[in-house]
Each structure stands twice: as C-alpha cells, then as structure tokens.
C-alpha positions as CSV (number, residue, x, y, z in Angstrom):
1,M,0.0,0.0,0.0
2,N,1.5,3.4,-1.0
3,T,1.6,6.5,1.2
4,A,-1.5,8.1,-0.3
5,D,-3.5,4.9,0.3
6,E,-2.3,4.7,3.9
7,T,-3.3,8.3,4.5
8,S,-6.7,7.7,2.9
9,S,-7.2,4.6,5.0
10,H,-6.2,6.4,8.2
11,V,-8.6,9.3,7.4
12,E,-11.5,6.9,6.8
13,A,-10.8,5.0,10.0
14,D,-10.7,8.3,12.1
15,Q,-13.9,9.5,10.5
16,A,-15.6,6.1,11.2
17,L,-14.5,6.3,14.8
18,L,-15.7,9.9,15.2
19,K,-19.0,8.9,13.6
20,R,-19.5,5.9,15.9
21,F,-19.4,8.1,19.1
22,E,-20.6,11.4,17.7
23,P,-22.7,13.2,20.3
24,V,-26.3,14.2,20.5
25,I,-26.8,17.9,21.4
26,R,-30.1,18.9,22.9
27,Y,-30.8,22.6,23.0
28,T,-33.2,24.9,24.9
29,R,-36.2,26.4,23.3
30,G,-35.3,29.7,21.7
31,E,-31.8,28.7,20.7
32,Q,-31.0,30.5,17.4
33,Y,-27.5,29.3,16.5
34,F,-26.3,25.8,15.8
35,P,-23.0,24.2,14.8
36,M,-22.0,25.1,11.3
37,D,-19.3,24.9,8.6
38,V,-16.6,27.6,9.2
39,E,-16.1,28.2,5.5
40,R,-19.7,29.6,5.1
41,Y,-19.1,31.9,8.1
42,I,-15.7,33.1,6.8
43,R,-17.2,34.1,3.5
44,A,-19.5,36.4,5.3
45,C,-16.7,38.0,7.4
46,S,-14.0,40.6,6.9
47,L,-10.5,40.4,8.3
48,W,-9.1,43.2,10.5
49,V,-6.0,44.0,12.5
50,Q,-5.9,46.0,15.7
51,R,-2.4,47.5,16.4
52,P,-1.5,49.3,19.6
53,D,-2.5,53.0,19.7
54,A,-4.1,52.8,16.3
55,D,-7.5,52.4,14.8
56,A,-8.5,49.0,13.5
57,E,-7.5,48.4,9.9
58,C,-9.5,46.2,7.4
59,L,-7.2,43.8,5.6
60,V,-9.7,41.8,3.6
61,P,-13.2,43.2,3.1
62,E,-16.4,41.2,3.5
63,G,-17.2,38.9,0.6
64,R,-13.6,38.4,-0.4
65,L,-12.3,36.5,2.6
66,T,-11.5,32.8,2.2
67,L,-10.0,30.1,4.3
68,A,-6.9,30.4,2.2
69,D,-6.5,34.0,3.6
70,L,-6.6,32.6,7.1
71,S,-4.1,29.9,6.1
72,T,-1.4,32.5,5.3
73,P,0.9,33.1,8.4
74,R,0.9,36.8,9.3
75,T,3.4,38.8,11.2
76,G,2.9,42.0,13.0
77,D,4.0,44.4,15.7
78,F,4.0,43.1,19.3
79,G,0.5,43.7,20.6
80,A,-1.1,43.5,17.1
81,L,-4.4,41.5,17.2
82,Y,-6.1,40.0,14.2
83,F,-9.8,39.5,14.3
84,L,-12.8,38.8,12.1
85,K,-16.0,40.9,11.8
86,F,-19.2,39.0,11.1
87,I,-21.9,41.6,11.1
88,E,-22.6,45.3,11.7
89,P,-25.0,46.1,14.6
90,L,-28.5,47.1,13.5
91,D,-29.5,50.7,14.0
92,L,-32.6,51.6,16.1
93,R,-35.0,51.6,13.1
94,A,-33.7,48.3,11.7
95,L,-33.8,46.7,15.2
96,A,-37.4,47.9,15.8
97,G,-38.4,46.5,12.4
98,Y,-36.8,43.1,13.2
99,T,-38.4,43.0,16.7
100,L,-41.8,43.8,15.2
101,Q,-41.4,41.2,12.5
102,E,-40.4,38.5,15.0
103,S,-43.4,39.3,17.3
104,F,-45.8,38.7,14.4
105,K,-44.1,35.6,13.1
106,K,-45.8,32.3,13.8
107,K,-43.3,30.2,15.7
108,D,-42.9,26.6,16.6
109,P,-43.2,26.2,20.4
110,R,-39.7,24.9,20.4
111,D,-38.5,28.3,19.2
112,V,-40.0,30.3,22.1
113,F,-37.9,30.7,25.3
114,R,-39.4,31.8,28.7
115,A,-37.2,32.3,31.7
116,G,-39.8,31.1,34.1
117,P,-40.3,32.2,37.6
118,G,-37.5,32.7,40.0
119,R,-34.6,33.8,37.8
120,L,-34.3,37.3,39.1
121,A,-34.4,36.1,42.7
122,R,-31.9,33.3,42.1
123,V,-29.2,35.4,40.5
124,G,-29.2,38.1,43.1
125,Y,-28.7,41.9,43.0
126,S,-25.1,41.8,41.7
127,S,-26.1,40.1,38.5
128,R,-29.1,42.3,37.9
129,F,-27.0,45.4,38.6
130,V,-24.2,44.4,36.2
131,D,-26.8,43.6,33.5
132,A,-28.4,47.0,33.9
133,L,-25.0,48.7,33.9
134,F,-23.9,47.0,30.7
135,S,-27.1,48.1,29.0
136,I,-26.5,51.7,30.1
137,T,-22.9,51.6,28.7
138,L,-24.2,50.3,25.4
139,L,-26.6,53.3,25.2
140,A,-23.8,55.6,26.1
141,R,-21.8,54.3,23.1
142,G,-24.7,54.9,20.8
143,R,-25.7,51.2,20.7
144,V,-29.0,49.5,21.5
145,P,-29.0,46.3,23.7
146,G,-29.5,43.3,21.4
147,D,-28.5,45.1,18.2
148,T,-25.6,42.8,17.4
149,A,-27.6,39.7,18.3
150,A,-30.4,40.7,16.0
151,A,-28.0,41.4,13.1
152,A,-26.4,38.0,13.6
153,A,-29.8,36.2,13.8
154,L,-30.8,37.7,10.4
155,A,-27.4,36.7,8.8
156,Y,-27.7,33.2,10.2
157,Q,-31.3,32.8,9.1
158,H,-30.2,33.7,5.6
159,M,-27.5,31.0,5.7
160,L,-30.0,28.4,6.8
161,A,-32.5,29.4,4.2
162,E,-29.7,28.9,1.5
163,R,-28.7,25.5,2.9
164,E,-29.6,23.8,6.2
165,E,-26.8,21.7,7.5
166,Y,-25.1,21.0,10.8
167,C,-21.5,19.8,11.2
168,Y,-18.7,19.3,13.7
169,Y,-15.0,19.2,13.5
170,G,-13.2,16.1,14.8
171,R,-9.8,15.0,15.9
172,V,-8.4,11.7,17.0
173,A,-5.3,11.8,19.3
174,R,-3.6,8.6,20.5
175,L,-1.6,9.2,23.7
176,N,-0.4,6.9,26.6
177,G,-2.7,4.1,25.4
178,W,-5.7,6.3,25.1
179,V,-7.6,7.1,22.0
180,A,-9.0,10.7,22.5
181,L,-11.9,11.7,20.3
182,Q,-12.2,15.5,20.2
183,Y,-15.4,17.0,18.9
184,W,-15.5,20.8,18.1
185,F,-18.7,22.7,17.4
186,F,-18.5,26.2,15.8
187,Y,-21.4,28.6,16.4
188,P,-21.6,31.9,14.5
189,F,-22.8,33.8,17.6
190,N,-23.2,33.6,21.3
191,N,-26.3,35.5,22.5
192,W,-26.3,34.4,26.1
193,R,-26.9,38.0,27.4
194,S,-29.4,39.4,24.9
195,G,-31.3,36.1,24.4
196,F,-31.2,34.4,27.8
197,F,-30.3,37.0,30.5
198,G,-26.6,35.8,30.7
199,V,-23.3,37.6,31.0
200,N,-22.2,38.2,27.4
201,D,-22.8,38.4,23.7
202,H,-20.0,37.9,21.2
203,E,-19.4,36.9,17.6
204,S,-18.5,33.2,17.1
205,D,-18.3,30.5,19.7
206,W,-16.1,27.3,19.8
207,E,-17.3,24.5,22.1
208,M,-15.8,21.1,22.6
209,I,-16.1,17.7,24.2
210,Y,-13.9,14.6,24.5
211,V,-14.7,10.9,24.4
212,Y,-11.8,8.9,25.7
213,C,-11.5,5.3,24.5
214,S,-9.2,2.3,25.2
215,E,-7.9,0.2,22.4
216,S,-7.1,-3.5,22.8
217,P,-4.1,-5.1,21.0
218,A,-6.7,-6.6,18.5
219,G,-7.8,-3.0,17.6
220,E,-11.1,-3.1,19.5
221,V,-12.0,0.4,20.7
222,R,-14.2,0.9,23.9
223,P,-15.4,4.2,25.3
224,E,-14.2,4.7,28.9
225,W,-14.6,8.4,29.8
226,V,-16.2,11.6,28.5
227,A,-15.3,15.2,29.3
228,Y,-17.6,18.2,28.5
229,A,-16.1,21.7,28.2
230,S,-18.0,24.3,30.2
231,H,-17.0,28.0,30.6
232,D,-13.2,27.5,30.4
233,F,-13.1,25.1,33.4
234,T,-10.5,22.3,33.3
235,G,-9.5,19.2,35.4
236,D,-11.1,16.2,37.0
237,D,-14.5,17.8,37.6
238,L,-15.2,17.9,33.8
239,R,-14.8,14.1,33.4
240,R,-17.3,11.3,33.9
241,R,-16.8,7.6,33.5
242,W,-18.8,6.0,30.6
243,D,-20.8,3.9,33.0
244,D,-21.7,6.8,35.2
245,P,-25.5,7.1,35.4
246,E,-25.1,10.9,34.9
247,V,-23.8,10.3,31.4
248,E,-26.9,10.0,29.3
249,K,-26.4,8.1,26.0
250,A,-28.4,7.3,22.9
251,G,-26.8,4.0,22.0
252,E,-23.1,4.8,21.9
253,H,-23.7,8.5,21.5
254,P,-23.2,10.7,24.6
255,V,-25.9,13.3,25.1
256,I,-25.0,16.9,25.7
257,Y,-27.4,19.5,27.1
258,A,-26.2,22.8,25.7
259,G,-26.5,26.1,27.6
260,A,-28.9,28.4,25.9
261,G,-26.9,31.1,24.1
262,S,-23.7,30.2,26.0
263,H,-23.5,26.7,24.4
264,A,-21.7,25.4,27.4
265,S,-22.0,21.6,27.8
266,Y,-23.8,19.8,30.6
267,Y,-24.5,16.2,31.5
268,A,-28.1,16.7,32.7
269,R,-31.0,18.8,31.6
270,G,-31.8,21.7,33.9
271,E,-30.9,25.2,35.0
272,Y,-27.4,25.9,36.3
273,L,-26.2,28.8,38.4
274,A,-23.0,29.9,36.7
275,E,-20.8,32.3,38.7
276,I,-18.7,34.5,36.5
277,E,-15.5,36.1,37.7
278,L,-14.9,39.5,36.2
279,P,-11.2,40.1,35.5
280,F,-10.9,43.4,37.4
281,L,-12.5,41.7,40.5
282,S,-10.1,38.7,40.4
283,P,-7.8,40.0,43.3
284,L,-10.9,40.5,45.5
285,V,-12.2,37.1,44.6
286,R,-8.9,35.5,45.5
287,L,-8.8,37.4,48.8
288,V,-12.3,36.3,49.9
289,D,-11.6,32.7,48.8
290,Q,-8.4,32.6,50.9
291,A,-10.1,34.2,53.9
292,Q,-12.9,31.6,53.7
293,A,-10.4,28.7,53.4
294,L,-8.4,30.1,56.4
295,W,-11.5,30.4,58.5
296,R,-12.6,26.9,57.8
297,K,-9.1,25.6,58.6
298,R,-8.8,27.5,61.8
299,V,-12.3,27.4,63.2
300,Q,-13.2,23.9,61.7
301,Q,-16.5,25.3,60.5
302,A,-18.3,23.6,57.6
303,P,-19.7,25.8,54.8
304,G,-23.4,26.7,55.0
305,D,-26.1,24.9,53.2
306,R,-26.1,25.3,49.4
307,E,-27.0,23.3,46.3
308,A,-24.7,20.3,45.8
309,G,-21.8,21.3,43.6
310,E,-22.3,25.1,43.8
311,P,-19.3,27.1,44.7
312,E,-19.1,28.7,48.1
313,F,-20.6,32.2,48.2
314,N,-18.3,35.0,47.1
315,V,-19.7,38.5,46.9
316,F,-17.3,39.4,44.1
317,R,-18.5,36.6,41.8
318,I,-21.5,37.5,39.6
319,P,-24.1,34.7,39.3
320,F,-26.1,34.1,36.1
321,V,-28.5,31.3,35.1
322,D,-27.3,29.0,32.3
323,Y,-30.4,27.3,30.8
324,A,-29.8,23.8,29.6
325,R,-33.3,22.5,29.5
326,G,-33.0,20.3,26.4
327,D,-36.6,21.0,25.4
328,G,-35.7,22.5,21.9
329,V,-34.0,21.3,18.8
330,S,-31.9,18.1,19.0
331,I,-29.0,17.4,16.7
332,G,-27.4,14.0,16.3
333,P,-28.2,10.3,15.3
334,G,-31.9,9.6,15.5
335,Q,-32.8,13.2,16.4
336,D,-34.7,16.0,14.6
337,K,-31.5,17.0,12.8
338,D,-28.5,14.9,11.9
339,W,-24.8,15.7,11.5
340,G,-23.1,15.8,8.2
341,A,-19.8,14.0,7.6
342,P,-17.1,14.7,10.2
343,Q,-14.5,17.3,9.2
344,L,-11.1,16.3,10.5
345,L,-8.8,18.6,12.4
346,D,-6.0,16.0,12.2
347,P,-3.7,16.8,10.7
348,A,-4.6,20.4,11.6
349,P,-5.7,22.3,8.5
350,A,-3.7,25.4,7.7
351,W,-6.6,27.8,8.6
352,A,-6.7,26.4,12.1
353,L,-2.9,26.1,12.5
354,N,-1.8,29.5,11.1
355,Y,-4.6,31.8,12.2
356,R,-4.1,32.8,15.8
357,G,-6.5,35.7,15.8
358,L,-10.1,36.0,17.1
359,W,-13.0,34.4,15.1
360,G,-15.2,37.4,15.5
361,L,-15.2,41.0,16.6
362,Y,-12.6,42.4,19.0
363,A,-15.0,44.6,21.0
364,R,-12.2,46.0,23.2
365,D,-14.3,44.9,26.1
366,P,-12.6,45.7,29.5
367,I,-14.0,42.4,31.0
368,A,-13.2,40.4,27.8
369,G,-16.6,38.7,27.8
370,E,-17.8,40.5,24.6
371,N,-14.6,39.7,22.7
372,A,-14.8,36.8,20.3
373,P,-12.9,33.6,21.1
374,A,-9.9,32.3,19.1
375,G,-10.1,29.0,17.1
376,P,-9.9,25.4,18.2
377,I,-6.1,25.4,18.7
378,Y,-5.4,28.8,20.3
379,N,-6.4,31.0,23.2
380,R,-7.3,34.7,22.8
381,D,-3.7,35.7,23.5
382,G,-2.3,33.4,20.7
383,T,-1.0,30.7,23.0
384,M,-2.0,27.1,22.4
385,R,-5.1,25.7,24.2
386,R,-4.3,23.0,26.8
387,S,-7.2,21.0,25.5
388,W,-5.3,20.8,22.2
389,Y,-1.7,20.1,23.2
390,D,-2.6,18.1,26.4
391,P,-5.9,16.2,25.7
392,L,-5.4,13.9,28.8
393,G,-4.2,16.5,31.3
394,W,-7.0,18.9,30.3
395,A,-9.5,16.5,31.9
396,G,-7.2,15.2,34.6
397,L,-6.8,11.8,32.8
398,D,-3.0,12.0,32.4
399,K,-2.7,10.1,35.7
400,V,-5.1,7.3,34.8
401,P,-3.9,4.4,32.6
402,P,-6.4,2.6,30.3
403,P,-8.4,-0.2,32.1
404,D,-6.5,-2.9,30.1
405,E,-3.2,-1.6,31.4
406,M,-4.3,-0.9,35.0
407,L,-3.7,-4.3,36.5
408,A,-0.2,-4.6,35.0
409,R,0.6,-1.0,36.2
410,V,-0.6,-1.9,39.7
411,R,1.5,-5.0,39.8
412,Q,4.5,-3.1,38.5
413,R,4.1,-0.4,41.1
414,R,3.7,-3.1,43.8
415,A,7.0,-4.7,42.7
416,E,8.7,-1.2,42.8
417,V,7.4,-0.5,46.3
418,K,8.5,-3.9,47.5
419,A,12.0,-3.3,46.2
420,R,12.1,0.1,47.8
421,R,11.0,-1.3,51.1
422,A,13.7,-4.0,51.0
423,A,16.4,-1.4,50.2
424,L,15.0,0.9,52.9
425,A,14.9,-1.8,55.5
426,Q,18.5,-2.6,54.8
427,T,19.5,1.0,55.1
428,I,17.5,1.3,58.4
429,A,19.4,-1.8,59.8
430,E,22.8,-0.3,58.9
431,K,22.0,3.1,60.3
432,N,20.4,1.6,63.4
433,Q,23.7,-0.4,64.0
434,A,25.6,2.9,63.5
435,L,23.3,4.6,66.1
436,V,23.9,1.8,68.6
437,N,27.6,2.1,68.1
438,L,27.4,5.9,68.7
439,G,25.4,5.2,71.8
440,V,28.0,2.8,73.2
441,E,30.8,5.3,72.4
442,A,28.9,8.2,74.0
443,A,28.3,6.1,77.1
444,A,32.0,5.3,77.3
445,T,33.1,8.9,77.1
446,V,30.8,10.2,79.8
447,G,32.8,11.5,82.8
448,R,36.0,11.7,80.9
449,P,36.9,15.4,80.9
450,H,39.5,15.0,78.2
451,L,36.8,13.5,75.9
452,K,34.2,16.2,76.4
453,K,34.5,17.5,72.8
454,M,34.2,14.0,71.4
455,N,31.1,13.3,73.6
456,T,29.5,16.5,72.4
457,G,30.0,15.5,68.8
458,Q,28.7,12.0,69.5
459,A,25.5,13.5,71.1
460,E,24.9,15.7,68.0
461,Q,25.4,12.7,65.7
462,I,23.0,10.6,67.8
463,T,20.3,13.4,67.6
464,R,20.8,13.8,63.8
465,L,20.8,10.0,63.1
466,S,17.8,9.4,65.4
467,R,15.8,12.0,63.5
468,E,16.8,10.5,60.2
469,L,15.9,7.0,61.3
470,N,12.6,8.1,62.6
471,Q,11.8,9.5,59.1
472,M,12.9,6.3,57.4
473,R,10.8,4.1,59.7
474,A,7.8,6.3,59.0
475,Q,8.4,6.0,55.3
476,L,8.8,2.2,55.7
477,A,5.5,2.0,57.6
478,G,3.9,4.1,54.8
479,D,5.3,1.8,52.1
480,E,3.9,-1.2,54.0
481,A,0.4,0.4,54.0
482,L,0.8,1.3,50.3
483,A,1.8,-2.2,49.4
484,E,-1.2,-3.6,51.2
485,A,-3.5,-1.1,49.4
486,L,-1.9,-2.1,46.0
487,D,-2.5,-5.8,46.8
488,L,-6.2,-5.1,47.6
489,Y,-6.6,-3.0,44.5
490,A,-5.0,-5.7,42.3
491,A,-7.4,-8.2,43.7
492,Q,-10.3,-5.9,43.1
493,L,-9.3,-5.3,39.5
494,Q,-8.8,-9.1,39.0
495,A,-12.4,-9.6,40.1
496,G,-13.6,-7.1,37.5
497,E,-14.3,-4.2,39.8
498,R,-13.2,-0.7,38.8
499,G,-13.9,1.2,42.0
500,P,-16.1,4.2,42.6
501,R,-17.2,6.0,39.5
502,R,-17.1,9.5,41.0
503,A,-14.1,9.4,43.4
504,H,-12.2,11.8,41.2
505,I,-14.8,14.5,41.3
506,H,-14.3,17.4,43.8
507,R,-17.1,19.7,42.9
508,A,-19.8,18.4,40.6
509,R,-22.2,20.8,39.0
510,H,-25.9,20.0,39.2
511,P,-29.0,21.8,38.0
512,A,-31.2,23.7,40.4
513,T,-33.6,21.6,42.4
514,D,-37.4,22.0,42.2
515,A,-37.3,23.9,45.5
516,G,-34.8,26.3,44.1
517,L,-36.9,26.9,41.0
518,H,-40.1,27.7,42.8
519,I,-39.5,30.9,44.5
520,G,-42.5,33.0,45.6
521,R,-44.0,35.7,43.5
522,L,-43.3,38.3,46.2
523,A,-39.6,37.4,46.0
524,E,-39.8,37.8,42.2
525,L,-41.5,41.2,42.6
526,W,-38.8,42.3,45.1
527,A,-36.0,41.1,42.7
528,A,-37.5,43.1,39.9
529,I,-37.7,46.4,41.8
530,S,-34.8,46.2,44.3
531,I,-32.0,47.6,42.1
532,G,-34.3,50.5,41.0
533,L,-35.3,51.2,44.6
534,M,-31.6,51.3,45.6
535,M,-30.9,53.9,42.9
536,V,-33.9,55.9,43.8
537,G,-32.9,55.8,47.4
538,F,-29.4,57.0,46.5
539,I,-31.0,60.0,44.7
540,F,-33.1,60.9,47.7
541,L,-30.1,60.7,50.0
542,V,-28.1,63.0,47.6
543,L,-30.9,65.5,47.4
544,F,-32.3,65.6,51.0
545,A,-29.7,64.1,53.3
546,R,-26.3,64.6,51.8
547,R,-24.7,65.2,55.2
548,Y,-25.6,61.6,56.1
549,L,-24.8,60.1,52.7
550,L,-22.3,57.5,54.0
551,F,-24.6,56.3,56.8
552,G,-27.6,56.4,54.6
553,L,-26.0,54.3,51.9
554,T,-24.8,51.8,54.5
555,G,-28.3,51.5,55.9
556,L,-29.8,51.2,52.5
557,L,-27.4,48.5,51.3
558,S,-27.8,46.6,54.5
559,L,-31.6,46.6,54.3
560,I,-31.6,45.5,50.6
561,I,-29.0,42.7,51.4
562,F,-31.0,41.4,54.4
563,V,-34.3,41.4,52.6
564,E,-32.7,39.7,49.5
565,A,-31.2,37.1,51.8
566,G,-34.5,36.4,53.4
567,F,-36.2,35.9,50.0
568,R,-33.4,33.6,48.8
569,R,-33.5,31.5,52.0
570,Q,-30.0,32.6,52.9
571,L,-30.7,34.7,56.0
572,P,-29.2,32.3,58.6
573,Q,-26.0,32.1,56.6
574,L,-25.9,35.9,56.2
575,I,-26.5,36.5,59.9
576,T,-23.8,34.0,60.8
577,S,-21.3,35.6,58.4
578,V,-22.1,39.2,59.6
579,T,-21.8,38.1,63.2
580,L,-18.4,36.5,62.6
581,A,-17.2,39.5,60.6
582,L,-18.3,41.9,63.4
583,A,-16.7,39.8,66.0
584,I,-13.4,39.8,64.1
585,I,-13.6,43.6,63.6
586,T,-14.4,44.1,67.3
587,A,-11.5,42.0,68.3
588,L,-9.1,43.9,66.1
589,V,-10.4,47.3,67.4
590,L,-10.0,46.1,71.0
591,L,-6.5,44.8,70.2
592,F,-5.5,48.1,68.7
593,E,-6.9,50.3,71.5
594,F,-5.8,48.2,74.4
595,F,-2.7,46.5,73.0
596,W,-0.3,47.0,76.0
597,E,-3.0,46.4,78.6
598,I,-3.8,43.1,76.8
599,V,-0.1,42.2,76.8
600,V,0.3,42.9,80.5
601,L,-2.8,40.9,81.4
602,A,-1.6,38.0,79.2
603,V,1.9,37.9,80.8
604,L,0.4,38.2,84.3
605,A,-2.1,35.4,83.7
606,T,0.6,33.2,82.3
607,G,2.8,33.8,85.3
608,V,0.1,33.1,87.8
609,Y,-0.9,29.9,85.9
610,I,2.7,28.6,85.9
611,M,3.1,29.3,89.7
612,W,-0.2,27.6,90.4
613,E,0.8,24.5,88.4
614,N,4.2,24.3,90.1
615,L,2.6,24.7,93.6
616,Q,0.1,22.0,92.8
617,E,3.0,19.6,91.8
618,L,4.7,20.3,95.2
619,R,1.6,19.3,97.1
620,R,1.4,15.8,95.4
C-alpha cells in the first residue's frame, strides 16, 4: 500500500471512529444558533488587525475573505491582534423592524424561550446590577441592547435558508494508550446575554467535548470516559466515566445539554447557576476565597447549606443562570436534525494552525466577555489551548492508565514499592547499627573530661541520626500500608471491579432543584424592583440628606441585602457571616486600642498559671 492509500485509510478510520461516538446535542427552546461549517461563516466575514495605539484596519473586506486567507501566516508588531468581523449592529430603526417582524411571526413552540419564575431572585442583586449597567454603557456608546444579536440572527437565518446543514470538527489523538476523540462545534454567535439573560454576547463560539477510549491489541475500541467543556473550566470535575448514570447516552452517542446562548456543555438537563469572575475583580475574589479557606481551617466550620456542587458564596463573583433544559431542537443520530460528515482537524488544517486571531469582533471589552474567542487550537492571546496540546491533562486523565493496562501497572508499582521497602529496611538496619555504636561510644566517654569535645560531637550525631531513622521508619510504615493497598486494589481489578465512578470529582455541577426553581411571587417582585429602589434611594439621599450620605448608603445597602437574603432563604448564613465579621472587627479594634493592657494581662495570667501548676505539683 502506498503512502496516499495509507493516508486515505487512516482518514477513513478516524472518520468512522468519530461517527461511531458522535454526540447528540439537545438545545433549549429559543436557541437561534447551531454548529455550522466555518467556511460559510468566513465568506460572510471581513479580516481586521488592531495595532497598539491605532484604529483597527481592514485587511480583507467582506465577501472576499476565504479560508486560504486565514491559512497564510501573518506577522505584525508586538501587541497586534487579528480578528474577524461577522456583522454590523442594527441601528434603532432596523432593530425595531426586526423586533416587530419577530413578534408577528408564527413560531414553533420549540423556538420560544421563557425564563420562568425565580430567575431574578436566584441570580441576586449583583447580576441584575451588572446587567443594567452594561445596557446603560451600550446606550452611552450609541448602541442598543440586542442590536448585534439581531443582526447575527438575520445573517444566520439567511444562511440556513440557503442550505440547512449541521456539522462538527473532529480530531483523533492517541496518547499513553488512550484514543482521545475530540469534537469541536462552531457557532456563528453567542447570545447568552441578549437572548437568555446571561453575562455576554459575542461573535462566534467554539465549544468542545472529548470521548476517551481504550484500544485492545486486537484493535477493539471501547469508550471509557467523557469530558464536556464548560465555561473554560479544566480538570477532573469535567470528566465522567462512561458507565456513570449521569452520562446520558443514545446508544453509543453521549448526550450533551447545551446552555442556551452560551453553548456550554452539561451532562443533565436543567438550569445551572454559573458564577462569572470579572477580570478586574479577580484579586478581591482570591482574597475572599483565601479568607474563607483560612476560616474553615482554623475554626473547623463547615460551609453553609447550598446546592450540591455550587461554589461557596463570594460576593465578588457574579451569578447568572445557564439554561440547559434540552426542550428544543436536538441534533445527532436519531434526532430532529442529523450531523453531516465529520470534518477532520487531524492533521490540523492550515486555517486552524496558522490563524491565531479572534474568530469574531474584537470589541475592546474591558471584561473580555464581549470579545470573540480564538479558534480550536489557540487562546485569545495566541498561546495554544491546553485541550489541544494536552488532551489527557486537560481533563485530569493523564494520571489514569487505560483499564486494560491498569492491573499490569498496579503489579509493576507493587514490585517497585516492594524493592524500595527492601532497600529501605537494609538502610535502616545499617543506620540503626551505627546509632547503637554511637550510643556505646557516648556512654563510654561520659565522665572523661579529656573526651568532652568527642562526647558533644557524638551527642549531635546521635540526635541527627535518630531523627533520620525516625523519618525512614515512618516511610517504611507508609510503604507497607501502600503495598497492602496495592494488593487489595489488584485483587479488586482481577475480580472485574473498577472502583467508585465519581471518586475523582471534587465539585460536581448540578442543575437547580425543584425547590430552588419555585421561588415565591413576592420574591420575584422584590427582585424586579430592588435595584431600582436602591438607585432611587441614593438620589433621595443626595438631594435631601447629603450630610448623612455614608450612613444612609450603608443602611440602604444593609436593608436590601438582608431582605434579599430572606427571600433567597440565605438569611441564617448571612446573619452568621455578619456576626463573625463583626466579632473579628471588634477583636481587632480592641487589640489596637488596648494592646499594652492586653499584653500585661496575658503575661500576668501566664505567670500566675505557671506558679499555680508548680505549687500543685509540690503538694502531690
């Protein structure tokens, strides 16, 4: 077989493997954008470059851009950023016409999204405030909220009218005995904010999942793990074992529940509370997280009640709801829509390898959420994605051998530990003999004034050697326990048991419970008006009580926070947190004001206690 035939055979085998496990994606009602061919998107775009301290420059105008243009490596000044532009925002008149047309259009029920009760109350005041603030900044820039999303929707509808098709990009990577099947989905737009009350809108969106398979010597491929990308998270928490009940499957096809507008991937249908960390708040987020961790460590206090898998409360993280209801269009084998032929990213096509820029508008967004992402290989800053260069480490699978190799690896490690124990036991015996010899010599030199220096050196050697031996004996005991654990694990594997499916998961993400979804109408009403009331209250303070502005704002914020916590069933946690914070502040104030008095009392109390203990000993 010649090289061309081998290459063709390899491509067909990879396509067949990708097709065998290609996923089913279930969307939420109202989703407007679905995975598409990048070439059609590129033909509708223009290519731009943004150089430092200069206006953006158009390099290739709309209608003339091709994948070949992206395949050409481009050099530029340090700080130069290449990006695509998909559409121009609609003006107010065009947006009004689009909105009116959509309101009169007869729609399939699967195309209509309703947030349902409880969203405003669940996300809290910070999310509602950030959303309102962003809308105001758009108006200040001469933009209308939703103008870009509407323009993108019109452009995408035109593409679907020309030819309706859905595709994904696949890659097969073989590493450390694993066969990693990577599935990339390209969306022309992310309308999470304008369409589903989320955190951002941006042109283009690349999403991805992995299916990790083992391959027997006979060439049999078996699925073992899946990992779903979700909002730039990485590590063990993304991964689920193939036999985990949480992994829904249609035959051999894993089922993905896509976030509405965000296109993040989830294992179960439902509504997820996604907490977004704004870049300029990152130092404060880290500070609060470290303070909470230190408090738990020192005080041994468990975190308050919260939904399983939700992160601990941090006032500087902004919560938003990610809807992954799965009640809309489904794409995949046996669904409403089916995939076209897989398009391979292995070997990486020139357009993916050579273009390091953004796949949509560079909005110069200070929080980066409105800037388009880069392609499947690169991050926004041009560095390579870990999910590309380290498929196993991205999902924490680099420390896990394939099941067919596990027993052999366990036995090999057991033999290594056994050999290490034998060598360590021999070393301990030799050092113990040396310690005994030193002890004999030290005993012999006691009371010999002319050997005082020698005796002192012997005592130092005895101390050092005793400490070293103690560490070695502790290591030997640990190795014995490890060898026993490896023996038990080997027996377990031999019996066909693989151990707990979810032992690797530290913080699983779960959808909101029914109790969390059904929040009272009064709470919803409060959620709708609270931010406006706070702003109106601020105006009243400025106009009629400016002298007490600081106290008034403190009281106003405290009232809103306490009422909000009550509606969200978090009042006990809030009261506990406030009480602890006030106690710490009070202690610090007292320490500052009465530092020397506290030192005197502490020394005096310590002295009295020591005398009391010593006198008690004399009486025995």
